[in-house]
TORKOL-994228 format. One line per field, with one value per residue (C-alpha): y, x negated, z. Coordinates in steps of 0.05 Angstrom, whole numbers. Layout:
REM residues N
y <- c(Y:...)
x <- c(X:...)
z <- c(Z:...)
***
This chain:
REM residues 376
y <- c(0:69:111:94:72:80:29:-44:-59:-121:-145:-208:-247:-318:-355:-426:-436:-415:-356:-313:-246:-208:-167:-110:-58:-26:-71:-62:-112:-99:-108:-172:-200:-183:-219:-281:-286:-292:-365:-381:-321:-335:-298:-309:-305:-299:-247:-210:-200:-234:-271:-316:-364:-334:-390:-375:-299:-262:-186:-176:-210:-161:-102:-124:-139:-72:-27:36:12:29:39:-22:-8:-64:-32:-85:-139:-116:-132:-204:-225:-237:-309:-343:-386:-457:-470:-508:-566:-549:-566:-620:-613:-673:-646:-697:-754:-734:-743:-795:-864:-925:-979:-1035:-1090:-1051:-1047:-1118:-1146:-1107:-1138:-1208:-1201:-1177:-1117:-1071:-1008:-966:-1001:-992:-916:-910:-953:-921:-850:-866:-903:-843:-797:-844:-844:-768:-758:-794:-773:-779:-836:-903:-931:-999:-972:-948:-978:-994:-931:-889:-914:-903:-832:-817:-838:-796:-734:-743:-747:-686:-641:-660:-693:-752:-796:-866:-895:-858:-878:-951:-945:-913:-967:-1020:-988:-986:-1056:-1082:-1058:-1089:-1153:-1169:-1136:-1144:-1207:-1187:-1220:-1186:-1177:-1130:-1076:-1077:-1008:-979:-977:-933:-961:-983:-935:-973:-933:-963:-963:-911:-941:-915:-937:-974:-912:-868:-915:-918:-842:-837:-888:-856:-789:-820:-793:-826:-901:-915:-878:-914:-982:-964:-945:-1001:-1053:-1027:-1032:-1097:-1136:-1102:-1079:-1035:-978:-1011:-1076:-1040:-1007:-1073:-1111:-1141:-1156:-1230:-1222:-1214:-1286:-1278:-1350:-1361:-1293:-1277:-1226:-1250:-1204:-1218:-1202:-1165:-1143:-1195:-1220:-1262:-1279:-1285:-1287:-1240:-1230:-1206:-1178:-1199:-1129:-1099:-1150:-1120:-1051:-1076:-1105:-1037:-1004:-1053:-1041:-965:-958:-1021:-1028:-1069:-1100:-1065:-1067:-992:-955:-886:-825:-861:-931:-989:-946:-959:-915:-863:-878:-803:-800:-853:-808:-748:-783:-808:-738:-707:-760:-753:-677:-685:-735:-681:-723:-674:-717:-735:-801:-843:-904:-948:-933:-970:-1032:-1024:-1016:-1080:-1120:-1089:-1098:-1172:-1182:-1148:-1196:-1254:-1276:-1315:-1276:-1329:-1319:-1243:-1254:-1294:-1242:-1185:-1224:-1216:-1261:-1259:-1265:-1211:-1160:-1178:-1179:-1103:-1101:-1132:-1066:-1024:-1069:-1033:-1096:-1135:-1077:-1071:-1142:-1123:-1110:-1043:-1054:-991:-1024:-1071:-1012:-962)
x <- c(0:-25:17:27:98:130:182:192:211:252:255:268:210:186:130:106:168:214:262:240:250:184:173:125:95:29:-5:24:8:72:116:78:92:165:168:136:195:243:251:225:179:110:47:24:-51:-44:12:-14:54:103:161:221:257:321:365:341:345:397:396:435:380:329:373:380:306:281:338:307:237:232:272:290:288:331:345:301:350:398:347:339:267:251:265:205:225:197:142:169:128:87:121:84:62:51:17:-39:9:6:-70:-86:-95:-65:-113:-128:-77:-27:28:16:22:87:115:91:126:188:198:256:247:260:203:158:169:161:98:63:77:53:-10:-29:-20:-65:-120:-117:-124:-191:-219:-273:-285:-259:-201:-234:-286:-236:-229:-166:-179:-181:-112:-82:-111:-82:-13:-21:-38:25:67:35:30:92:137:152:210:201:230:180:124:142:147:79:49:80:51:-18:-16:10:-55:-102:-64:-32:-76:-144:-119:-153:-131:-71:-106:-157:-105:-60:-29:12:85:139:187:251:309:369:423:492:524:576:643:708:777:823:867:808:788:860:862:796:815:884:850:810:851:806:817:743:724:778:753:681:696:746:695:639:685:721:657:610:563:502:502:447:487:548:511:476:542:555:623:609:597:671:694:769:790:746:764:691:639:570:514:449:378:401:354:300:312:371:436:500:575:625:700:744:811:870:899:833:828:892:861:797:837:870:802:773:829:821:744:721:652:604:554:551:616:611:575:545:558:532:550:507:476:484:526:486:476:481:549:576:558:591:657:659:646:700:751:733:741:810:828:809:756:709:647:596:612:561:572:535:588:638:594:588:664:675:633:664:736:722:695:757:801:767:720:660:596:560:607:598:523:529:576:528:466:429:370:376:438:407:419:492:501:496:569:591:571:618:678:735:776:726:715:791:792:749:789:771:756:794:858:854:853:903)
z <- c(0:-18:31:103:116:184:164:150:78:62:-9:-49:-77:-93:-59:-76:-118:-61:-57:2:36:40:104:86:133:153:202:271:326:364:302:284:354:347:280:309:356:297:277:207:196:169:147:74:66:-10:-11:51:81:128:98:113:67:39:66:137:132:172:166:230:270:240:257:329:336:309:332:361:341:267:204:162:87:57:-11:-42:-22:-76:-131:-153:-167:-241:-261:-290:-350:-345:-395:-454:-480:-541:-606:-643:-715:-759:-821:-812:-829:-902:-906:-853:-884:-851:-825:-873:-868:-826:-878:-902:-831:-820:-884:-864:-797:-834:-790:-808:-851:-789:-752:-812:-812:-736:-729:-789:-763:-693:-713:-757:-697:-657:-711:-718:-643:-641:-709:-732:-683:-707:-666:-670:-620:-568:-498:-459:-417:-481:-502:-433:-430:-499:-474:-411:-452:-494:-431:-399:-461:-500:-447:-492:-470:-441:-505:-549:-502:-511:-586:-591:-547:-592:-655:-624:-596:-663:-694:-643:-630:-698:-750:-715:-678:-613:-547:-514:-447:-478:-487:-427:-437:-380:-397:-367:-316:-349:-340:-312:-347:-352:-422:-435:-451:-482:-460:-509:-510:-529:-585:-610:-611:-648:-702:-707:-724:-782:-840:-892:-903:-913:-849:-810:-834:-816:-744:-735:-759:-714:-654:-670:-687:-638:-693:-690:-740:-782:-784:-811:-869:-887:-893:-962:-991:-985:-910:-896:-886:-891:-883:-822:-793:-783:-802:-821:-797:-833:-811:-749:-693:-685:-757:-733:-768:-728:-734:-701:-699:-756:-737:-780:-776:-797:-854:-884:-879:-912:-970:-981:-977:-1028:-1078:-1072:-1071:-1110:-1078:-1120:-1072:-1005:-967:-953:-1009:-1003:-1046:-1108:-1132:-1108:-1052:-977:-933:-894:-819:-803:-838:-790:-732:-765:-780:-708:-680:-724:-705:-631:-636:-668:-614:-562:-528:-496:-483:-535:-571:-608:-654:-604:-552:-596:-591:-515:-511:-552:-503:-441:-466:-482:-412:-382:-424:-389:-446:-420:-417:-458:-517:-513:-514:-579:-611:-595:-616:-550:-540:-465:-421:-376:-431:-435:-359:-357:-380:-314:-281:-324:-327:-291:-293:-251:-203:-194:-167:-107:-44:-14:61:81:56:115:162:135)
***
């Protein structure tokens, strides 16, 4: 302070990320002793003033304490301290992907393993990022610690999600373990803890409302088939006309996740809708063609038609195509269908994956007797 103040100034401030009330005055031993008697007051060595957290501050206590001693200037309490915007993670740029070559044999091994096109794109992009980060050093010379430090930097600098972290680890390990055929234990990369998120599910009434708001026959068939067969979006767009097995009332899903084929349910009511759709649109090969003949339907378009129908159905929350698949599984469980059959219909390799639907089934939860009902 430049001028001596015969007063105590109170003003809002922040200290160590906490909202506080700063207590500012020219050093006075008597006043300092009086402040010490007020619960919660502290001296800040860095700020060079006394302070108290805002949630513990009571102006009346200060008035009583310093009444007749000195003037309290509390005009600063009316002003809120400036809010510091949290630092946003740096936006990543990927210009290097255009010029960074893939490791020898990487693409060929992906093809041999028959990975999906989506996995091809993801792995290739992420391995290029990995190569670029260590250039000009060859990634063949890196240690396990180098790989873990690379992942840690991505988490700290760019706040990548747990899902992206896992995908990047998979792309890196694919190179070392599949392309170079090195032992797995050489690259034991730390993975994120699995997030135990329950699937979001729609009620039957909500699904009825959404499908009812699909004014286009093709759109209505697309959403109805995803729900009634428990399909992933990629499985829907890969359906061929021959995959609708009318007589068996089944849908054949080819080369699904894990390169597995499976059968799912085909509703008789939906079959009638599909027959109308076929007569009107005359698809040639793919069940649902894109904007041009003999092209697949766009996965982003599925999301858009669902969002539009949900908006018209006045459903406020965000709805995704995968929620229809979750709803299919949950509704089957609520109808009493054995979990093992649901596992087969969904194409899950492990029953543990399917068991998650037991946590969201309102039907099963409703069977539990609430202990308070025995009291009231």
